[in-house]
FIGU-763984 format. One line per field, with one value per residue: x, y, z of N, C-alpha, C in turn; residue in one letter. Coordinates in steps of 0.2 Angstrom, whole numbers. Layout:
<nodes>
n.c1 = c(X | ...)
n.c2 = c(Y | ...)
n.c3 = c(Z | ...)
ca.c1 = c(X | ...)
ca.c2 = c(Y | ...)
ca.c3 = c(Z | ...)
c.c1 = c(X | ...)
c.c2 = c(Y | ...)
c.c3 = c(Z | ...)
residu = c(a | ...)
</nodes>
This chain:
<nodes>
n.c1 = c(-61 | -65 | -70 | -64 | -58 | -45 | -40 | -44 | -35 | -23 | -23 | -17 | -19 | -9 | -1 | -11 | -11 | 2 | 1 | -8 | 0 | 10 | 2 | -1 | 10 | 17 | 26 | 37 | 49 | 48 | 37 | 42 | 52 | 45 | 40 | 51 | 56 | 65 | 66 | 66 | 58 | 46 | 42 | 41 | 31 | 20 | 19 | 16 | 5 | -4 | -3 | -10 | -23 | -24 | -26 | -19 | -13 | -5 | 1 | 17 | 31 | 45 | 42 | 36 | 23 | 6 | -11 | -21 | -38 | -42 | -34 | -37 | -50 | -47 | -40 | -51 | -60 | -50 | -48 | -61 | -61 | -49 | -55 | -66 | -60 | -51 | -62 | -67 | -59 | -59 | -72 | -70 | -62 | -71 | -81 | -76 | -71 | -83 | -80 | -71 | -63 | -64 | -72 | -77 | -83 | -92 | -99 | -109 | -105 | -115 | -123 | -114 | -112 | -125 | -130 | -119 | -111 | -118 | -120 | -108 | -105 | -113 | -110 | -95 | -96 | -102 | -94 | -79 | -68 | -69 | -64 | -66 | -66 | -69 | -75 | -77 | -87 | -94 | -108 | -103 | -90 | -89 | -95 | -85 | -75 | -83 | -86 | -73 | -71 | -65 | -72 | -85 | -99 | -110 | -118 | -130 | -138 | -151 | -152 | -152 | -155 | -147 | -132 | -133 | -124 | -125 | -134 | -146 | -154 | -167 | -168 | -176 | -186 | -182 | -188 | -184 | -180 | -182 | -168 | -163 | -153 | -159 | -161 | -168 | -179 | -189 | -193 | -202 | -214 | -229 | -232 | -225 | -222 | -212 | -209 | -209 | -196 | -186 | -178 | -169 | -153 | -145 | -136 | -130 | -127 | -115 | -122 | -118 | -113 | -118 | -127 | -130 | -138 | -149 | -154 | -158 | -167 | -177 | -182 | -185 | -195 | -205 | -209 | -200 | -185 | -169 | -162 | -153 | -137 | -129 | -120 | -110 | -105 | -99 | -96 | -101 | -98 | -95 | -106 | -117 | -110 | -114 | -127 | -131 | -129 | -141 | -145 | -143 | -151 | -153 | -156 | -159 | -158 | -170 | -167 | -155 | -158 | -163 | -157 | -141 | -148 | -161 | -156 | -146 | -145 | -151 | -166 | -180 | -188 | -207 | -211 | -221 | -217 | -214 | -216 | -202 | -195 | -181 | -173 | -164 | -152 | -145 | -132 | -124 | -112 | -117 | -118 | -107 | -104 | -110 | -101 | -103 | -101 | -104 | -117 | -122 | -120 | -127 | -140 | -141 | -141 | -153 | -161 | -158 | -164 | -177 | -187 | -189 | -194 | -206 | -218 | -210)
n.c2 = c(-153 | -163 | -161 | -169 | -182 | -184 | -172 | -165 | -167 | -166 | -151 | -138 | -126 | -117 | -118 | -110 | -99 | -94 | -93 | -83 | -72 | -71 | -65 | -54 | -46 | -48 | -54 | -68 | -69 | -58 | -64 | -75 | -70 | -67 | -78 | -85 | -92 | -99 | -91 | -102 | -113 | -107 | -105 | -119 | -123 | -116 | -122 | -135 | -134 | -128 | -141 | -148 | -143 | -143 | -131 | -115 | -104 | -92 | -79 | -78 | -67 | -56 | -44 | -49 | -57 | -61 | -65 | -76 | -78 | -90 | -91 | -79 | -82 | -93 | -87 | -77 | -85 | -90 | -78 | -78 | -90 | -88 | -78 | -82 | -93 | -83 | -77 | -87 | -90 | -79 | -80 | -90 | -85 | -74 | -81 | -88 | -77 | -65 | -51 | -47 | -45 | -40 | -28 | -23 | -10 | -1 | 15 | 28 | 46 | 53 | 43 | 37 | 45 | 47 | 34 | 23 | 28 | 29 | 16 | 11 | 16 | 10 | -4 | -4 | -1 | -12 | -23 | -21 | -22 | -24 | -21 | -7 | -5 | 8 | 13 | 27 | 35 | 38 | 29 | 22 | 21 | 12 | -1 | -9 | -12 | -19 | -30 | -33 | -38 | -31 | -24 | -29 | -26 | -13 | 2 | 10 | 23 | 17 | 19 | 15 | -1 | -15 | -24 | -42 | -49 | -45 | -44 | -36 | -28 | -19 | -6 | 6 | 17 | 35 | 51 | 67 | 83 | 100 | 111 | 122 | 134 | 133 | 147 | 153 | 165 | 158 | 146 | 149 | 149 | 141 | 133 | 131 | 135 | 125 | 133 | 146 | 147 | 149 | 160 | 160 | 159 | 145 | 130 | 117 | 100 | 97 | 95 | 84 | 75 | 61 | 67 | 78 | 75 | 68 | 79 | 87 | 79 | 82 | 95 | 94 | 83 | 92 | 100 | 110 | 121 | 118 | 128 | 145 | 142 | 147 | 141 | 126 | 111 | 96 | 95 | 90 | 95 | 109 | 114 | 113 | 122 | 134 | 134 | 135 | 148 | 154 | 158 | 152 | 138 | 120 | 104 | 89 | 72 | 65 | 57 | 64 | 73 | 66 | 56 | 52 | 58 | 72 | 85 | 99 | 112 | 113 | 113 | 107 | 113 | 117 | 112 | 106 | 93 | 82 | 65 | 58 | 48 | 37 | 21 | 16 | 4 | -11 | -17 | -32 | -45 | -59 | -75 | -75 | -79 | -72 | -66 | -68 | -56 | -46 | -51 | -45 | -32 | -27 | -31 | -21 | -9 | -10 | -8 | 4 | 12 | 8 | 17 | 24 | 16 | 17 | 17 | 10)
n.c3 = c(-161 | -147 | -131 | -119 | -108 | -109 | -116 | -105 | -96 | -100 | -103 | -96 | -83 | -80 | -93 | -101 | -94 | -96 | -111 | -111 | -106 | -115 | -127 | -121 | -118 | -131 | -135 | -135 | -128 | -118 | -111 | -106 | -96 | -86 | -81 | -76 | -87 | -101 | -118 | -128 | -121 | -119 | -132 | -135 | -127 | -131 | -144 | -142 | -136 | -147 | -156 | -148 | -147 | -160 | -168 | -174 | -163 | -162 | -173 | -179 | -181 | -187 | -178 | -167 | -159 | -163 | -158 | -166 | -173 | -166 | -155 | -149 | -145 | -137 | -126 | -123 | -116 | -106 | -98 | -92 | -85 | -76 | -69 | -62 | -54 | -47 | -39 | -33 | -24 | -17 | -12 | -3 | 6 | 11 | 17 | 26 | 34 | 36 | 36 | 28 | 10 | -7 | -19 | -34 | -44 | -55 | -59 | -65 | -62 | -56 | -51 | -42 | -33 | -27 | -23 | -23 | -15 | -1 | 0 | 2 | 14 | 23 | 22 | 24 | 39 | 44 | 38 | 40 | 34 | 20 | 5 | -6 | -24 | -35 | -50 | -60 | -74 | -89 | -96 | -108 | -107 | -95 | -99 | -106 | -98 | -89 | -97 | -98 | -87 | -76 | -67 | -55 | -56 | -64 | -61 | -69 | -79 | -92 | -108 | -121 | -130 | -123 | -125 | -128 | -119 | -107 | -92 | -86 | -73 | -69 | -57 | -53 | -62 | -67 | -68 | -75 | -68 | -68 | -60 | -49 | -38 | -20 | -15 | -26 | -33 | -41 | -35 | -27 | -34 | -38 | -49 | -66 | -83 | -94 | -105 | -100 | -94 | -105 | -106 | -96 | -87 | -91 | -86 | -95 | -101 | -113 | -130 | -136 | -127 | -115 | -104 | -109 | -121 | -115 | -107 | -118 | -123 | -115 | -118 | -131 | -131 | -124 | -135 | -137 | -142 | -138 | -125 | -126 | -121 | -105 | -99 | -104 | -99 | -93 | -80 | -64 | -51 | -56 | -61 | -49 | -41 | -49 | -48 | -34 | -33 | -35 | -48 | -60 | -70 | -73 | -79 | -70 | -66 | -56 | -45 | -39 | -31 | -21 | -16 | -7 | 3 | 4 | -6 | 1 | -5 | -15 | -26 | -35 | -48 | -49 | -61 | -75 | -84 | -98 | -99 | -97 | -91 | -86 | -86 | -71 | -68 | -61 | -70 | -75 | -80 | -91 | -87 | -78 | -62 | -47 | -33 | -16 | -8 | -19 | -20 | -9 | -9 | -19 | -14 | -2 | -12 | -17 | -4 | -3 | -14 | -13 | -10 | -21 | -30 | -36 | -50 | -58)
ca.c1 = c(-58 | -69 | -67 | -64 | -54 | -37 | -39 | -44 | -29 | -17 | -24 | -15 | -20 | -1 | 0 | -15 | -8 | 8 | 0 | -11 | 6 | 14 | -2 | -2 | 17 | 18 | 33 | 39 | 54 | 46 | 33 | 48 | 56 | 38 | 39 | 58 | 59 | 69 | 61 | 64 | 55 | 40 | 39 | 40 | 25 | 15 | 19 | 13 | -2 | -6 | -3 | -15 | -28 | -25 | -26 | -13 | -16 | -1 | 5 | 24 | 34 | 51 | 40 | 33 | 18 | -1 | -16 | -24 | -45 | -43 | -31 | -42 | -56 | -46 | -39 | -56 | -62 | -47 | -50 | -67 | -59 | -44 | -59 | -70 | -55 | -51 | -68 | -69 | -54 | -61 | -77 | -68 | -61 | -78 | -85 | -71 | -71 | -87 | -78 | -65 | -65 | -64 | -77 | -75 | -89 | -93 | -105 | -109 | -104 | -120 | -126 | -108 | -113 | -132 | -131 | -113 | -108 | -122 | -121 | -101 | -105 | -118 | -105 | -90 | -97 | -104 | -88 | -73 | -61 | -70 | -60 | -71 | -63 | -76 | -73 | -83 | -87 | -100 | -109 | -99 | -82 | -90 | -97 | -79 | -73 | -88 | -84 | -66 | -72 | -61 | -77 | -91 | -106 | -110 | -125 | -130 | -145 | -151 | -157 | -153 | -155 | -140 | -131 | -136 | -119 | -125 | -141 | -150 | -159 | -169 | -171 | -182 | -187 | -181 | -189 | -179 | -183 | -178 | -166 | -160 | -152 | -164 | -163 | -170 | -186 | -193 | -194 | -209 | -219 | -233 | -233 | -221 | -222 | -204 | -208 | -207 | -189 | -181 | -173 | -166 | -146 | -145 | -129 | -132 | -122 | -115 | -126 | -114 | -112 | -124 | -131 | -133 | -142 | -155 | -158 | -160 | -174 | -184 | -184 | -188 | -202 | -209 | -210 | -196 | -178 | -163 | -162 | -146 | -133 | -125 | -114 | -110 | -101 | -100 | -94 | -107 | -96 | -95 | -115 | -119 | -108 | -118 | -135 | -130 | -129 | -147 | -147 | -144 | -155 | -150 | -160 | -156 | -161 | -172 | -163 | -148 | -159 | -166 | -152 | -143 | -154 | -163 | -150 | -147 | -145 | -154 | -173 | -183 | -194 | -212 | -212 | -224 | -212 | -217 | -214 | -196 | -191 | -175 | -171 | -158 | -151 | -138 | -129 | -118 | -110 | -121 | -114 | -102 | -106 | -109 | -99 | -106 | -100 | -108 | -125 | -123 | -120 | -134 | -146 | -141 | -143 | -160 | -163 | -157 | -167 | -184 | -191 | -189 | -197 | -214 | -217 | -205)
ca.c2 = c(-155 | -164 | -159 | -177 | -183 | -184 | -164 | -160 | -169 | -162 | -144 | -135 | -118 | -114 | -116 | -105 | -93 | -92 | -91 | -76 | -69 | -69 | -60 | -47 | -44 | -47 | -57 | -74 | -68 | -54 | -67 | -80 | -68 | -66 | -85 | -87 | -98 | -98 | -92 | -108 | -116 | -103 | -107 | -126 | -124 | -115 | -126 | -142 | -132 | -129 | -145 | -153 | -142 | -143 | -125 | -110 | -99 | -86 | -77 | -76 | -63 | -53 | -38 | -52 | -61 | -58 | -69 | -79 | -79 | -96 | -89 | -73 | -86 | -96 | -80 | -74 | -89 | -90 | -73 | -81 | -95 | -85 | -73 | -86 | -94 | -78 | -75 | -93 | -91 | -74 | -82 | -94 | -80 | -70 | -86 | -89 | -69 | -61 | -44 | -45 | -45 | -34 | -28 | -19 | -7 | 4 | 18 | 35 | 49 | 55 | 36 | 35 | 50 | 45 | 27 | 19 | 30 | 28 | 8 | 9 | 18 | 5 | -9 | -4 | -1 | -19 | -26 | -15 | -26 | -25 | -15 | -6 | -1 | 12 | 17 | 32 | 37 | 37 | 21 | 20 | 19 | 7 | -6 | -12 | -13 | -25 | -36 | -36 | -42 | -26 | -22 | -35 | -25 | -7 | 6 | 16 | 24 | 13 | 23 | 10 | -8 | -19 | -31 | -49 | -53 | -42 | -44 | -30 | -29 | -11 | -3 | 10 | 22 | 41 | 57 | 72 | 89 | 107 | 112 | 128 | 135 | 135 | 154 | 156 | 167 | 153 | 141 | 150 | 147 | 133 | 130 | 135 | 130 | 125 | 139 | 153 | 148 | 148 | 165 | 160 | 157 | 137 | 126 | 110 | 96 | 97 | 90 | 77 | 71 | 59 | 70 | 83 | 71 | 67 | 85 | 90 | 76 | 84 | 100 | 91 | 82 | 97 | 105 | 117 | 120 | 118 | 136 | 147 | 139 | 150 | 137 | 120 | 108 | 89 | 94 | 90 | 100 | 116 | 115 | 114 | 129 | 139 | 132 | 138 | 155 | 155 | 161 | 146 | 133 | 115 | 97 | 84 | 66 | 66 | 54 | 68 | 78 | 63 | 51 | 48 | 62 | 78 | 91 | 104 | 118 | 113 | 113 | 105 | 119 | 114 | 112 | 100 | 90 | 76 | 58 | 56 | 42 | 34 | 16 | 16 | -2 | -14 | -22 | -38 | -49 | -64 | -81 | -74 | -81 | -66 | -67 | -66 | -48 | -42 | -50 | -42 | -26 | -27 | -30 | -14 | -5 | -11 | -6 | 12 | 14 | 6 | 23 | 26 | 12 | 18 | 19 | 6)
ca.c3 = c(-155 | -142 | -124 | -117 | -101 | -111 | -116 | -98 | -91 | -103 | -104 | -88 | -82 | -82 | -101 | -102 | -91 | -101 | -117 | -111 | -105 | -122 | -130 | -116 | -120 | -139 | -137 | -130 | -124 | -113 | -107 | -102 | -91 | -80 | -78 | -75 | -92 | -106 | -123 | -133 | -118 | -119 | -139 | -136 | -123 | -136 | -150 | -139 | -135 | -153 | -158 | -144 | -149 | -166 | -172 | -172 | -158 | -163 | -178 | -177 | -185 | -182 | -175 | -162 | -159 | -163 | -158 | -171 | -171 | -161 | -149 | -144 | -143 | -131 | -121 | -119 | -111 | -100 | -94 | -87 | -80 | -70 | -66 | -59 | -49 | -43 | -36 | -30 | -18 | -12 | -9 | 3 | 11 | 15 | 21 | 33 | 37 | 32 | 36 | 23 | 4 | -12 | -22 | -40 | -45 | -60 | -59 | -67 | -56 | -51 | -46 | -38 | -27 | -24 | -23 | -21 | -8 | 5 | 1 | 5 | 21 | 27 | 22 | 28 | 45 | 45 | 37 | 39 | 30 | 14 | 1 | -12 | -29 | -39 | -56 | -63 | -80 | -94 | -97 | -114 | -105 | -91 | -101 | -109 | -91 | -86 | -102 | -97 | -79 | -72 | -63 | -57 | -59 | -64 | -60 | -74 | -82 | -97 | -113 | -127 | -129 | -121 | -127 | -123 | -115 | -100 | -88 | -83 | -67 | -67 | -50 | -54 | -69 | -64 | -71 | -75 | -66 | -68 | -54 | -46 | -30 | -15 | -16 | -32 | -32 | -44 | -31 | -23 | -39 | -36 | -55 | -71 | -89 | -97 | -110 | -97 | -93 | -109 | -107 | -90 | -88 | -92 | -87 | -97 | -103 | -121 | -134 | -139 | -122 | -113 | -100 | -114 | -125 | -110 | -106 | -124 | -124 | -111 | -122 | -138 | -130 | -122 | -141 | -137 | -144 | -132 | -124 | -127 | -115 | -103 | -98 | -107 | -95 | -90 | -73 | -59 | -46 | -58 | -61 | -44 | -39 | -53 | -46 | -28 | -33 | -36 | -54 | -65 | -70 | -76 | -78 | -66 | -64 | -50 | -39 | -37 | -26 | -16 | -13 | -2 | 7 | 2 | -6 | 6 | -8 | -22 | -27 | -42 | -48 | -50 | -70 | -77 | -89 | -101 | -96 | -99 | -86 | -88 | -80 | -68 | -68 | -61 | -76 | -74 | -86 | -90 | -85 | -72 | -55 | -43 | -26 | -9 | -8 | -25 | -18 | -3 | -11 | -24 | -8 | 0 | -17 | -18 | 1 | -3 | -19 | -14 | -10 | -28 | -34 | -38 | -57 | -61)
c.c1 = c(-62 | -67 | -69 | -59 | -46 | -37 | -39 | -38 | -23 | -18 | -23 | -17 | -13 | 1 | -5 | -14 | -3 | 7 | -5 | -6 | 10 | 9 | -2 | 5 | 19 | 25 | 34 | 45 | 53 | 41 | 37 | 52 | 50 | 38 | 45 | 59 | 64 | 64 | 60 | 59 | 47 | 36 | 38 | 34 | 19 | 14 | 14 | 6 | -6 | -7 | -8 | -21 | -30 | -28 | -20 | -16 | -11 | 1 | 12 | 27 | 42 | 49 | 37 | 27 | 11 | -6 | -19 | -31 | -45 | -39 | -34 | -47 | -54 | -45 | -44 | -59 | -57 | -48 | -55 | -64 | -54 | -49 | -63 | -66 | -54 | -57 | -69 | -65 | -57 | -68 | -75 | -66 | -66 | -81 | -81 | -70 | -75 | -85 | -73 | -66 | -64 | -69 | -76 | -82 | -88 | -99 | -103 | -108 | -109 | -122 | -120 | -110 | -120 | -133 | -125 | -111 | -111 | -120 | -114 | -101 | -108 | -113 | -99 | -91 | -98 | -97 | -83 | -68 | -62 | -66 | -65 | -67 | -70 | -72 | -79 | -81 | -93 | -101 | -104 | -93 | -82 | -91 | -90 | -76 | -77 | -85 | -77 | -64 | -66 | -66 | -83 | -97 | -104 | -118 | -125 | -137 | -144 | -155 | -157 | -153 | -148 | -139 | -132 | -130 | -120 | -132 | -140 | -155 | -161 | -172 | -176 | -181 | -188 | -183 | -184 | -183 | -179 | -177 | -163 | -158 | -159 | -166 | -165 | -176 | -192 | -195 | -200 | -214 | -222 | -233 | -229 | -221 | -214 | -203 | -207 | -200 | -184 | -176 | -168 | -159 | -147 | -137 | -131 | -127 | -121 | -119 | -123 | -112 | -119 | -129 | -134 | -139 | -149 | -158 | -160 | -168 | -180 | -186 | -188 | -196 | -208 | -212 | -205 | -189 | -174 | -162 | -154 | -143 | -129 | -119 | -115 | -104 | -103 | -98 | -99 | -105 | -97 | -102 | -118 | -116 | -112 | -125 | -135 | -130 | -136 | -150 | -148 | -149 | -152 | -157 | -156 | -161 | -164 | -170 | -159 | -151 | -162 | -162 | -145 | -149 | -155 | -155 | -151 | -148 | -147 | -161 | -175 | -189 | -201 | -215 | -216 | -220 | -216 | -213 | -208 | -191 | -186 | -173 | -164 | -157 | -145 | -136 | -123 | -116 | -114 | -116 | -108 | -106 | -104 | -106 | -104 | -106 | -104 | -114 | -126 | -124 | -126 | -141 | -146 | -143 | -151 | -164 | -163 | -162 | -174 | -189 | -193 | -192 | -204 | -213 | -212 | -208)
c.c2 = c(-157 | -164 | -167 | -176 | -181 | -177 | -161 | -161 | -165 | -154 | -140 | -127 | -115 | -112 | -111 | -99 | -90 | -90 | -83 | -71 | -66 | -66 | -55 | -44 | -44 | -50 | -63 | -73 | -63 | -59 | -73 | -77 | -67 | -73 | -90 | -94 | -95 | -96 | -98 | -113 | -114 | -107 | -114 | -126 | -122 | -118 | -133 | -140 | -132 | -136 | -150 | -150 | -142 | -136 | -121 | -105 | -93 | -86 | -75 | -71 | -59 | -47 | -41 | -55 | -59 | -65 | -70 | -79 | -85 | -93 | -83 | -77 | -89 | -91 | -78 | -78 | -91 | -85 | -75 | -85 | -92 | -81 | -77 | -90 | -90 | -76 | -81 | -93 | -84 | -76 | -87 | -89 | -76 | -76 | -88 | -82 | -66 | -53 | -43 | -46 | -41 | -35 | -21 | -16 | -2 | 8 | 26 | 40 | 51 | 48 | 34 | 39 | 48 | 39 | 22 | 22 | 28 | 20 | 7 | 10 | 14 | -1 | -10 | -3 | -8 | -24 | -21 | -17 | -26 | -19 | -15 | -2 | 2 | 16 | 20 | 34 | 37 | 30 | 18 | 17 | 12 | 0 | -11 | -14 | -20 | -31 | -39 | -39 | -36 | -24 | -28 | -33 | -17 | -4 | 11 | 18 | 21 | 16 | 20 | 3 | -9 | -24 | -37 | -52 | -50 | -43 | -38 | -30 | -20 | -10 | 2 | 15 | 30 | 46 | 62 | 78 | 94 | 109 | 118 | 128 | 137 | 142 | 157 | 159 | 162 | 148 | 142 | 150 | 141 | 130 | 133 | 131 | 132 | 132 | 145 | 153 | 148 | 154 | 166 | 158 | 150 | 135 | 119 | 106 | 98 | 92 | 84 | 72 | 66 | 63 | 76 | 81 | 70 | 73 | 89 | 86 | 80 | 90 | 98 | 88 | 86 | 103 | 110 | 117 | 120 | 127 | 138 | 145 | 146 | 147 | 130 | 116 | 100 | 88 | 95 | 96 | 108 | 117 | 115 | 121 | 136 | 139 | 136 | 145 | 157 | 158 | 156 | 141 | 128 | 109 | 92 | 78 | 68 | 64 | 59 | 71 | 73 | 58 | 54 | 53 | 68 | 83 | 96 | 111 | 119 | 111 | 111 | 111 | 114 | 116 | 106 | 97 | 84 | 71 | 56 | 51 | 39 | 29 | 17 | 8 | -4 | -19 | -27 | -42 | -56 | -71 | -80 | -75 | -74 | -69 | -66 | -58 | -44 | -44 | -47 | -34 | -24 | -27 | -24 | -8 | -6 | -8 | 2 | 14 | 11 | 13 | 26 | 22 | 12 | 19 | 15 | 2)
c.c3 = c(-149 | -135 | -121 | -111 | -104 | -112 | -109 | -95 | -93 | -103 | -97 | -88 | -82 | -88 | -103 | -101 | -96 | -108 | -116 | -109 | -111 | -126 | -128 | -120 | -127 | -140 | -132 | -126 | -118 | -108 | -104 | -96 | -85 | -77 | -76 | -80 | -96 | -112 | -127 | -129 | -118 | -128 | -140 | -133 | -129 | -142 | -148 | -139 | -140 | -156 | -154 | -146 | -157 | -171 | -169 | -170 | -159 | -171 | -176 | -182 | -182 | -178 | -167 | -163 | -159 | -162 | -165 | -169 | -165 | -155 | -145 | -141 | -136 | -125 | -118 | -113 | -104 | -96 | -89 | -82 | -74 | -65 | -60 | -53 | -43 | -37 | -32 | -22 | -13 | -9 | -2 | 8 | 15 | 19 | 27 | 37 | 33 | 32 | 32 | 15 | 0 | -16 | -28 | -42 | -50 | -59 | -63 | -61 | -53 | -48 | -41 | -32 | -23 | -21 | -19 | -15 | -2 | 6 | 4 | 12 | 25 | 28 | 25 | 36 | 48 | 44 | 35 | 36 | 23 | 11 | -5 | -18 | -34 | -44 | -58 | -69 | -84 | -95 | -102 | -112 | -100 | -94 | -104 | -103 | -88 | -90 | -100 | -90 | -75 | -66 | -62 | -58 | -60 | -63 | -64 | -76 | -90 | -102 | -119 | -126 | -128 | -123 | -124 | -120 | -109 | -97 | -83 | -78 | -65 | -61 | -50 | -60 | -66 | -70 | -71 | -73 | -67 | -62 | -55 | -40 | -25 | -14 | -20 | -31 | -36 | -40 | -27 | -28 | -38 | -44 | -61 | -76 | -91 | -100 | -106 | -95 | -97 | -110 | -100 | -92 | -86 | -91 | -88 | -99 | -111 | -125 | -136 | -134 | -119 | -108 | -105 | -118 | -121 | -109 | -113 | -126 | -121 | -115 | -129 | -136 | -127 | -129 | -141 | -139 | -137 | -131 | -125 | -119 | -113 | -102 | -100 | -103 | -93 | -83 | -69 | -54 | -49 | -58 | -55 | -40 | -41 | -50 | -40 | -29 | -33 | -43 | -60 | -64 | -73 | -76 | -77 | -66 | -57 | -43 | -37 | -32 | -20 | -13 | -12 | 3 | 3 | 0 | -4 | 2 | -14 | -22 | -34 | -41 | -50 | -58 | -71 | -84 | -91 | -98 | -100 | -95 | -89 | -83 | -77 | -67 | -65 | -67 | -73 | -80 | -85 | -90 | -80 | -66 | -50 | -36 | -22 | -8 | -13 | -22 | -13 | -4 | -15 | -18 | -6 | -5 | -17 | -10 | 0 | -9 | -19 | -13 | -17 | -33 | -38 | -45 | -60 | -66)
residu = c(m | p | w | d | d | r | l | r | r | r | l | k | l | r | d | l | d | i | l | m | a | v | i | q | a | g | s | m | g | k | a | a | g | r | f | n | m | t | q | p | a | v | s | k | l | i | a | e | l | e | h | m | l | g | v | r | l | l | e | r | s | r | q | g | v | e | p | t | p | h | g | r | a | l | v | k | r | g | i | a | v | f | d | e | l | r | q | g | v | q | d | l | d | f | l | s | d | p | t | t | g | e | l | r | i | g | a | t | e | p | l | a | t | a | i | v | a | p | v | i | d | r | l | s | r | q | y | p | r | i | t | f | h | v | a | t | g | d | s | a | a | l | y | p | q | l | a | a | r | s | v | e | l | m | i | s | r | i | t | n | p | v | s | e | e | y | s | v | d | i | l | f | r | d | p | s | v | v | v | t | g | a | n | n | p | l | c | r | r | r | k | i | a | l | a | e | l | m | n | e | p | w | a | l | g | p | v | d | s | f | s | g | a | v | q | a | e | v | f | r | a | s | g | l | p | i | p | r | l | t | v | s | t | v | s | v | n | l | r | n | e | l | l | a | t | g | r | f | l | t | v | f | p | s | f | s | l | r | l | p | r | r | h | p | s | l | r | a | l | r | v | d | l | p | d | t | r | i | a | i | a | i | v | t | l | k | n | r | t | l | s | p | i | v | e | l | f | i | d | k | v | r | d | i | t | r | p | l | v | r | g | r)
</nodes>
């Protein structure tokens, strides 16, 4: 089916919108109510759309409707079409009034605290009517949101090859450090071997979590086993509270102590660790036009992280 003027004139955004609603609802009747239409009218529209394209888009049954592979392919592009149009309208609003707009960001919790928070603080002062929606979670949970266009960009540590559908802009490469409370006597030591700390109380992430795997690699690269854990947790707040007692140790990404400012109650011990630096990157969806607000946000992120670029 060639994309020609006839097809371009006949394929309407409303038809695509109704098809997407039918698939989302799993029922023509439910979708009909949303558009103030009757079920036969929706059924006729879908049939005409299938006839025009020359493929079956839906499988009908008594239980409802399911998209065919052709239907899923068309809806995937439809999501992109409506997303681009939505961004286009937002771009017009931003050009008319640069103080307004919306931005949806995904970030892991440590990066949201270290980078996203200070950037939002700066931008919200200059553009007080921009609304920021921030989704936090581990990288595995954020990639599907980026693919579904629920967020416009994500900031994450990159440890594995990234799918070709994403564009990766590395900001800096960050080392791991051994961290404790500022009142721990070990902070006064000028040099410490990691092996000397194996019997200290450790608070690390579970070995099956992303943070736990990164921390375990630090010990493995040093030729050491993972120490016996006093606390196993993914909670950054709990870990920080334990570290503040001056008793516990953990392994942190270095940026957590330096951004947005020097951490007031935590210190990195002078432990010589193997080079296990991990890339910190902005990830966007390829072939998705970046809005002016996204580009503005990315510029501010680069400003914040510029002191950490050494060794990139």
